[in-house]
C-alpha positions as CSV (number, residue, x, y, z in Angstrom):
1,X,2.0,-35.8,5.3
2,X,-0.3,-33.4,3.5
3,X,-3.2,-34.5,5.8
4,X,-1.0,-34.0,8.9
5,X,0.1,-30.5,7.7
6,X,-3.5,-29.5,7.0
7,X,-4.5,-30.8,10.5
8,X,-1.7,-28.8,12.2
9,X,-2.7,-25.7,10.3
10,X,-6.3,-26.0,11.4
11,X,-5.2,-26.6,15.0
12,X,-3.1,-23.4,14.9
13,X,-6.0,-21.4,13.6
14,X,-8.3,-22.7,16.3
15,X,-5.7,-22.1,19.0
16,X,-4.7,-18.6,18.0
17,X,-7.4,-17.0,16.0
18,X,-9.5,-15.7,18.9
19,X,-6.6,-14.0,20.6
20,X,-5.6,-12.3,17.3
21,X,-9.0,-10.6,17.3
22,X,-7.8,-8.2,20.0
23,X,-7.6,-4.7,18.7
24,X,-9.9,-5.3,15.8
25,X,-13.2,-3.4,15.7
26,X,-16.2,-5.7,15.7
27,X,-17.8,-6.3,12.3
28,X,-21.0,-4.4,13.2
29,X,-19.1,-1.3,14.1
30,X,-17.2,-1.1,10.7
31,X,-18.7,1.6,8.4
32,X,-17.9,2.1,4.7
33,X,-16.6,5.6,3.9
34,X,-17.7,7.1,7.2
35,X,-17.3,10.9,7.3
36,X,-15.2,12.6,10.0
37,X,-16.7,14.8,12.8
38,X,-16.8,18.0,10.8
39,X,-18.6,16.4,7.8
40,X,-20.9,14.3,10.0
41,X,-22.7,17.4,11.3
42,X,-22.9,18.8,7.8
43,X,-24.4,15.7,6.4
44,X,-26.9,15.4,9.3
45,X,-28.1,18.9,8.6
46,X,-28.1,18.2,4.8
47,X,-30.3,15.1,5.4
48,X,-32.8,17.5,7.2
49,X,-32.7,19.8,4.1
50,X,-30.4,22.4,5.6
51,X,-27.5,23.5,3.3
52,X,-26.1,26.2,5.5
53,X,-23.6,24.1,7.4
54,X,-22.3,22.7,4.2
55,X,-21.9,26.3,2.8
56,X,-20.1,27.4,6.0
57,X,-17.7,24.4,5.9
58,X,-16.9,25.0,2.2
59,X,-16.3,28.7,2.8
60,X,-14.0,27.8,5.8
61,X,-11.9,25.4,3.7
62,X,-11.5,28.1,1.0
63,X,-10.7,30.9,3.4
64,X,-8.2,28.7,5.3
65,X,-6.7,27.3,2.1
66,X,-7.5,23.8,3.4
67,X,-7.2,22.4,-0.1
68,X,-6.8,18.7,0.8
69,X,-9.8,18.8,3.1
70,X,-11.8,20.9,0.6
71,X,-11.2,18.2,-2.0
72,X,-12.4,15.6,0.4
73,X,-15.5,17.6,1.2
74,X,-16.2,18.1,-2.5
75,X,-16.3,14.4,-3.1
76,X,-18.6,13.7,-0.2
77,X,-21.0,16.6,-0.9
78,X,-21.1,15.8,-4.6
79,X,-22.2,12.3,-3.8
80,X,-24.9,13.7,-1.5
81,X,-26.1,16.3,-4.0
82,X,-26.3,13.5,-6.6
83,X,-28.8,11.7,-4.5
84,X,-30.6,14.8,-3.1
85,X,-30.7,17.3,-6.0
86,X,-33.4,19.4,-4.2
87,X,-31.0,20.1,-1.3
88,X,-28.4,21.4,-3.7
89,X,-31.0,23.3,-5.7
90,X,-31.9,25.3,-2.5
91,X,-28.3,26.1,-1.9
92,X,-27.8,27.4,-5.4
93,X,-31.0,29.5,-5.1
94,X,-29.7,31.1,-1.9
95,X,-26.1,31.7,-3.0
96,X,-24.7,34.9,-4.5
97,X,-24.0,35.0,-8.2
98,X,-20.5,33.6,-8.9
99,X,-20.3,31.9,-5.5
100,X,-17.0,29.8,-5.7
101,X,-18.2,27.0,-3.5
102,X,-21.4,26.5,-5.4
103,X,-19.4,26.7,-8.7
104,X,-17.1,24.0,-7.4
105,X,-19.8,21.6,-6.4
106,X,-21.6,22.2,-9.7
107,X,-18.5,21.1,-11.6
108,X,-17.9,18.1,-9.3
109,X,-21.5,17.0,-9.6
110,X,-21.5,17.4,-13.4
111,X,-18.5,15.1,-13.7
112,X,-19.9,12.6,-11.2
113,X,-23.2,12.4,-13.2
114,X,-21.3,11.7,-16.4
115,X,-19.4,8.6,-15.3
116,X,-22.2,5.9,-15.3
117,X,-23.8,7.1,-18.5
118,X,-23.5,5.3,-21.9
119,X,-23.0,8.8,-23.5
120,X,-20.3,9.7,-20.9
121,X,-18.1,11.7,-23.3
122,X,-21.0,14.0,-24.3
123,X,-21.8,14.7,-20.7
124,X,-18.1,15.2,-19.7
125,X,-17.7,17.7,-22.6
126,X,-20.8,19.5,-21.2
127,X,-19.1,19.9,-17.8
128,X,-16.2,21.9,-19.3
129,X,-17.8,25.4,-18.8
130,X,-18.7,24.5,-15.2
131,X,-15.1,23.4,-14.5
132,X,-13.8,26.6,-16.0
133,X,-16.3,28.7,-14.0
134,X,-15.2,27.0,-10.8
135,X,-11.5,27.6,-11.6
136,X,-12.2,31.3,-12.4
137,X,-14.2,31.8,-9.2
138,X,-11.4,30.7,-6.9
139,X,-8.1,31.2,-8.8
140,X,-5.9,29.8,-6.0
141,X,-8.0,26.6,-5.5
142,X,-6.5,23.4,-7.0
143,X,-9.7,21.4,-6.6
144,X,-11.3,22.5,-9.9
145,X,-8.1,21.3,-11.6
146,X,-8.4,17.9,-9.9
147,X,-11.9,17.7,-11.3
148,X,-10.5,18.7,-14.7
149,X,-7.9,15.9,-14.4
150,X,-10.7,13.4,-13.8
151,X,-12.6,14.7,-16.8
152,X,-9.4,14.3,-18.9
153,X,-9.2,10.6,-18.0
154,X,-12.9,10.1,-18.9
155,X,-12.4,11.9,-22.3
156,X,-9.1,10.1,-23.1
157,X,-7.5,13.5,-23.4
158,X,-4.1,13.4,-25.3
159,X,-1.0,13.7,-23.3
160,X,-0.3,17.4,-24.2
161,X,-3.8,18.4,-23.0
162,X,-3.3,16.6,-19.7
163,X,0.2,18.2,-19.3
164,X,-1.5,21.6,-19.5
165,X,-4.0,20.7,-16.8
166,X,-1.4,19.2,-14.6
167,X,0.7,22.3,-14.7
168,X,-2.2,24.4,-13.6
169,X,-2.9,22.0,-10.7
170,X,0.6,21.8,-9.2
171,X,1.3,25.5,-9.5
172,X,-1.6,26.1,-7.1
173,X,-0.7,23.2,-4.7
174,X,2.5,21.3,-5.5
175,X,1.9,18.5,-3.1
176,X,-1.9,18.2,-3.4
177,X,-2.8,14.5,-2.8
178,X,-6.1,14.6,-4.8
179,X,-4.5,16.0,-7.9
180,X,-1.7,13.4,-7.7
181,X,-4.2,10.6,-7.4
182,X,-6.1,12.0,-10.4
183,X,-2.9,12.0,-12.4
184,X,-2.2,8.4,-11.3
185,X,-5.7,7.4,-12.6
186,X,-5.2,9.2,-15.9
187,X,-1.9,7.5,-16.7
188,X,-2.9,4.1,-15.5
189,X,-5.8,4.4,-17.9
190,X,-3.3,5.4,-20.6
191,X,-1.1,2.4,-19.8
192,X,-4.2,0.1,-20.0
193,X,-5.5,1.6,-23.3
194,X,-5.5,-0.7,-26.3
195,X,-2.9,1.5,-28.0
196,X,-1.3,4.2,-25.8
197,X,0.7,5.5,-28.7
198,X,-2.4,6.9,-30.5
199,X,-4.7,7.3,-27.5
200,X,-6.9,4.3,-28.1
201,X,-10.1,3.6,-26.1
202,X,-9.4,3.4,-22.4
203,X,-10.5,1.3,-19.5
204,X,-11.6,3.4,-16.5
205,X,-9.7,1.8,-13.7
206,X,-8.4,3.2,-10.4
207,X,-4.7,3.6,-10.8
208,X,-1.3,5.2,-11.1
209,X,0.0,8.3,-12.7
210,X,3.0,9.6,-14.6
211,X,4.3,13.0,-14.0
212,X,8.1,13.3,-13.6
213,X,8.0,15.0,-10.3
214,X,5.9,17.5,-8.4
215,X,5.6,20.6,-10.5
216,X,7.3,19.1,-13.5
217,X,6.1,18.0,-16.9
218,X,4.4,14.6,-17.4
219,X,6.6,11.7,-18.5
220,X,5.3,10.1,-21.6
221,X,4.7,6.4,-22.1
222,X,7.9,6.2,-24.3
223,X,10.1,7.7,-21.6
224,X,11.6,4.4,-20.5
225,X,15.4,5.1,-20.3
226,X,15.4,5.7,-16.6
227,X,16.5,3.4,-13.7
228,X,17.4,0.5,-16.0
229,X,17.3,-2.9,-14.3
230,X,15.1,-1.9,-11.4
231,X,12.0,-0.5,-13.1
232,X,9.9,-3.2,-14.6
233,X,10.3,-6.8,-15.4
234,X,7.7,-6.8,-18.1
235,X,5.5,-4.1,-19.6
236,X,7.8,-1.0,-19.8
237,X,5.0,1.4,-20.5
238,X,4.0,1.3,-16.8
239,X,7.3,3.0,-16.0
240,X,5.9,6.5,-16.2
241,X,3.3,5.7,-13.6
242,X,5.7,4.3,-11.0
243,X,8.3,7.0,-11.7
244,X,5.8,9.7,-11.0
245,X,4.5,8.0,-7.8
246,X,8.0,7.5,-6.4
247,X,9.2,11.0,-7.2
248,X,6.1,12.5,-5.7
249,X,6.5,10.4,-2.5
250,X,10.2,11.5,-2.3
251,X,9.2,15.2,-2.5
252,X,6.4,14.9,0.0
253,X,6.5,16.0,3.6
254,X,6.7,13.4,6.4
255,X,3.3,12.0,7.0
256,X,1.9,13.2,3.7
257,X,-0.6,10.8,2.1
258,X,1.6,11.1,-1.0
259,X,4.0,8.8,0.6
260,X,1.5,6.0,-0.1
261,X,1.3,6.8,-3.8
262,X,3.8,4.2,-5.0
263,X,1.8,1.5,-3.1
264,X,-1.3,2.8,-4.8
265,X,0.4,2.7,-8.2
266,X,1.4,-1.0,-7.6
267,X,-2.1,-1.9,-6.6
268,X,-3.5,-0.2,-9.6
269,X,-1.5,-2.3,-12.0
270,X,-2.0,-5.6,-10.1
271,X,-5.8,-5.1,-9.8
272,X,-8.1,-6.4,-12.5
273,X,-8.8,-3.9,-15.3
274,X,-12.2,-5.5,-16.0
275,X,-13.9,-4.3,-12.9
276,X,-14.8,-6.1,-9.6
277,X,-15.3,-9.8,-9.3
278,X,-18.9,-10.7,-8.6
279,X,-19.3,-12.0,-5.0
280,X,-15.9,-11.2,-3.7
281,X,-12.7,-13.1,-3.3
282,X,-11.1,-14.9,-0.3
283,X,-7.9,-13.3,0.9
284,X,-5.6,-16.2,0.2
285,X,-7.0,-16.6,-3.4
286,X,-6.8,-12.8,-3.8
287,X,-3.2,-12.8,-2.8
288,X,-2.3,-15.6,-5.1
289,X,-4.0,-14.1,-8.1
290,X,-2.7,-10.6,-7.8
291,X,0.8,-11.4,-6.6
292,X,1.5,-13.0,-9.9
293,X,0.5,-9.8,-11.7
294,X,2.6,-7.8,-9.3
295,X,5.7,-10.0,-10.0
296,X,5.4,-9.2,-13.7
297,X,5.2,-5.4,-13.1
298,X,7.9,-4.5,-10.6
299,X,11.0,-6.0,-8.9
300,X,10.5,-7.3,-5.3
301,X,12.8,-4.6,-4.0
302,X,10.8,-1.9,-5.6
303,X,7.5,-3.3,-4.2
304,X,9.0,-3.6,-0.7
305,X,10.3,0.0,-0.9
306,X,6.8,1.3,-1.7
307,X,5.3,-0.8,1.0
308,X,7.8,0.4,3.7
309,X,7.2,4.0,2.7
310,X,3.5,3.6,3.1
311,X,3.9,1.8,6.5
312,X,6.0,4.7,7.8
313,X,3.3,7.1,6.7
314,X,0.6,5.1,8.4
315,X,2.5,4.9,11.6
316,X,2.4,8.7,12.0
317,X,-1.4,8.7,12.5
318,X,-3.4,7.5,15.5
319,X,-5.3,4.2,15.2
320,X,-8.8,4.8,13.9
321,X,-8.0,8.2,12.4
322,X,-10.3,8.7,9.4
323,X,-7.9,10.9,7.5
324,X,-5.5,8.1,6.3
325,X,-8.2,5.5,6.2
326,X,-8.2,5.0,2.4
327,X,-4.4,4.7,2.1
328,X,-4.4,2.2,5.0
329,X,-7.0,0.1,3.2
330,X,-4.8,0.2,0.1
331,X,-1.8,-0.7,2.1
332,X,-3.5,-3.6,3.8
333,X,-4.4,-5.1,0.4
334,X,-0.9,-4.6,-1.0
335,X,0.6,-6.3,2.1
336,X,-1.8,-9.2,1.6
337,X,-0.8,-9.5,-2.1
338,X,2.8,-9.5,-0.9
339,X,2.1,-12.2,1.6
340,X,2.9,-10.1,4.6
341,X,-0.1,-11.3,6.7
342,X,1.0,-10.0,10.1
343,X,1.8,-6.5,8.8
344,X,-1.6,-6.5,7.0
345,X,-3.4,-7.5,10.2
346,X,-1.6,-4.6,12.0
347,X,-3.0,-2.2,9.4
348,X,-6.5,-3.6,9.9
349,X,-6.1,-2.7,13.6
350,X,-5.0,0.8,12.7
351,X,-7.9,1.2,10.2
352,X,-10.4,0.6,13.0
353,X,-14.0,1.2,11.9
354,X,-13.0,3.1,8.7
355,X,-13.4,0.7,5.8
356,X,-13.3,2.5,2.4
357,X,-14.9,1.6,-0.9
358,X,-11.6,1.7,-2.7
359,X,-9.6,-0.6,-3.0
360,X,-12.2,-3.3,-2.3
361,X,-14.5,-2.2,-5.2
362,X,-11.6,-3.3,-7.5
363,X,-12.1,-6.9,-6.4
364,X,-15.7,-7.2,-5.3
365,X,-19.1,-5.7,-5.9
366,X,-19.6,-5.8,-2.1
367,X,-16.7,-3.6,-0.7
368,X,-17.8,-3.7,2.9
369,X,-18.3,-7.5,2.8
370,X,-15.0,-7.9,1.0
371,X,-13.2,-5.8,3.7
372,X,-14.7,-7.9,6.5
373,X,-14.0,-11.2,4.8
374,X,-10.4,-10.2,4.0
375,X,-9.8,-8.9,7.5
376,X,-11.0,-12.1,9.0
377,X,-9.1,-14.2,6.5
378,X,-5.9,-12.3,7.3
379,X,-6.3,-13.1,11.0
380,X,-6.7,-16.8,10.2
381,X,-3.6,-16.7,7.9
382,X,-1.5,-15.1,10.8
383,X,-2.9,-17.7,13.2
384,X,-1.9,-20.5,10.8
385,X,1.7,-19.3,10.7
386,X,2.1,-19.2,14.5
387,X,3.7,-22.1,16.4
388,X,1.1,-24.5,17.9
389,X,2.9,-24.6,21.2
390,X,5.8,-22.5,22.6
391,X,7.7,-24.1,25.4
392,X,7.8,-22.1,28.6
393,X,5.5,-19.2,27.7
394,X,2.4,-18.5,25.6
395,X,2.6,-18.1,21.9
396,X,3.0,-14.5,20.7
397,X,1.7,-13.3,17.4
398,X,4.4,-12.5,14.8
399,X,5.5,-8.9,14.9
400,X,4.1,-8.2,18.4
């Protein structure tokens, strides 16, 4: 019987796998963390040594209060400046004293340089005056405060210090996605610390946050008297993270990336704290390993509610749109962990060529390879679940 079942499953895969490839971008066209059209031109000029398009784009995001996009540009350009310091040096030499865009990139670059170092805390402390200068140069900009929240995570800043930074961030942009993700990371690290009560040494993992709601104070790790019976099945200290993510998603506008925050919080606590697995993980093994962790964290109803909210957000964007690419990658992985293979395959179609390093770096040291392997494995899982023959008409993939 076992042999017959395996043979039937193989036959289903052979019969249906090729048709399920429809709508999936070929492997060779998938790019990791590809920039959008505006940033592509800026990076092309930067590669040729010209900083002026980057300066113009940064100024435009500030003048237009495009805070979400400004934050995204900051991350991309900080990565570029880290690898090409001479390019940023020329920009700084040409800029006027106190230029807010240069100040912002200096702060982002300083924090970025600190993370891989053994003496990280010393370097993060040294970034403090640069972060303050960036905040002072553009008083309405929330991005310096997002950088400060990342610094707080690296330093293991006590809850009260984090609360002060969070208040400064949300007063400038109550629904800023980048600041919320930074808060999620901070509080996931706090949940994963050896002793959250006294601020013990932290793991630096992607994760979830813990503010009560947008613009409100942060919920502490001991604030566990809410939503009894539908919060956690196990470790109650994670409640602040999920509570924050859910409240932020509820307050967000339709189509906001914040609506995927609960799914991101779930993934953060299911993903391994010890870093990526060398060599990657097959999708079926990945789903089996992480679903057990997920079951210990939140109720099935809470997991499904987070997933459905993220699916609704994803549906508001066109297939292949780079803007929601990361949250679609996160959603695809959460769906796989939940065993919803057909829904995950649909998200891979919507992702198009835009693979993102996160979340695949949480499970592999080869994120692009892991993305492609998982996408292909998901297609095979869907094929294996389809009927071998359907009388009277051809088989149709589930959900289509």
